[in-house]
C-alpha positions in Angstrom: 12.9 -19.9 -11.6 13.5 -18.8 -7.9 15.0 -15.8 -9.7 12.2 -15.3 -12.2 10.0 -14.9 -8.9 11.6 -12.6 -7.3 11.7 -10.7 -10.2 7.7 -10.7 -11.0 7.7 -10.1 -7.2 9.6 -6.9 -7.3 7.7 -5.7 -10.7 4.1 -6.0 -8.7 5.4 -4.0 -5.5 6.9 -1.3 -8.4 3.4 -1.1 -9.6 1.6 -1.0 -6.6 3.9 2.0 -5.9 3.7 4.0 -8.4 -0.4 3.5 -8.6 -0.5 4.7 -4.8 2.0 7.5 -5.0 3.3 7.6 -1.1 2.9 11.2 0.4 3.1 11.9 4.1 0.0 11.4 6.4 -1.6 13.6 8.3 -4.2 13.4 11.0 -6.8 15.2 9.4 -10.3 13.4 8.6 -10.7 14.6 5.4 -10.7 13.1 2.1 -7.3 14.5 1.3 -6.1 13.4 4.6 -7.4 9.5 4.3 -5.7 9.4 0.2 -2.6 10.6 2.2 -3.1 7.8 4.8 -3.4 5.3 2.3 0.0 5.9 0.2 1.6 6.2 3.5 0.4 2.3 3.5 1.4 1.5 0.4 4.9 2.7 0.9 4.7 0.6 4.6 3.3 -2.5 2.0 6.4 -2.6 0.2 9.2 -1.8 2.7 7.5 -4.8 5.0 7.4 -7.2 1.9 10.9 -5.9 0.7 12.5 -6.3 3.9 11.0 -9.8 4.9 12.1 -11.2 1.6 15.6 -10.1 1.4 16.0 -12.1 4.6 14.5 -14.8 2.9 11.0 -14.9 5.0 8.6 -14.9 2.1 5.4 -15.4 3.2 5.7 -13.3 6.1 6.6 -10.8 4.0 3.3 -11.4 1.8 0.9 -11.7 4.8 2.2 -8.4 6.2 2.3 -6.9 2.3 -1.4 -8.4 2.3 -2.6 -6.8 5.7 -1.0 -3.3 4.7 -2.9 -3.0 0.8 -5.5 -3.9 2.7 -5.5 -0.8 5.0 -4.2 1.3 2.2 -7.7 0.2 0.3 -9.7 1.0 3.2 -8.5 4.4 3.5 -8.9 4.9 -0.4 -12.3 3.5 0.0 -13.1 5.9 3.0 -11.8 9.4 1.2 -14.5 8.2 -1.9 -17.1 7.9 0.1 -16.7 10.9 1.7 -16.1 13.2 -2.1 -19.2 11.0 -3.0 -21.3 12.6 0.2 -19.6 16.2 -0.3 -20.6 15.8 -4.0 -24.5 14.7 -4.0 
């Protein structure tokens, strides 16, 4: 049962990593820069969760994962806002 939960967790991490490609973040404030920051935050989410789970700290890893994914979503939302402002 424990192994099955770990496999599901790994699959979820892989899915998030594939959805948001990890591109090195730059200090730009353009929409492209925000998307890059989003990708690097997603990378941090997966690595922090993986290292915490590896050491047996599943709850702590999940908390950090959620914080990083939230930050990645914030950056992605900002980039979307900037693009729509430029278009309309």
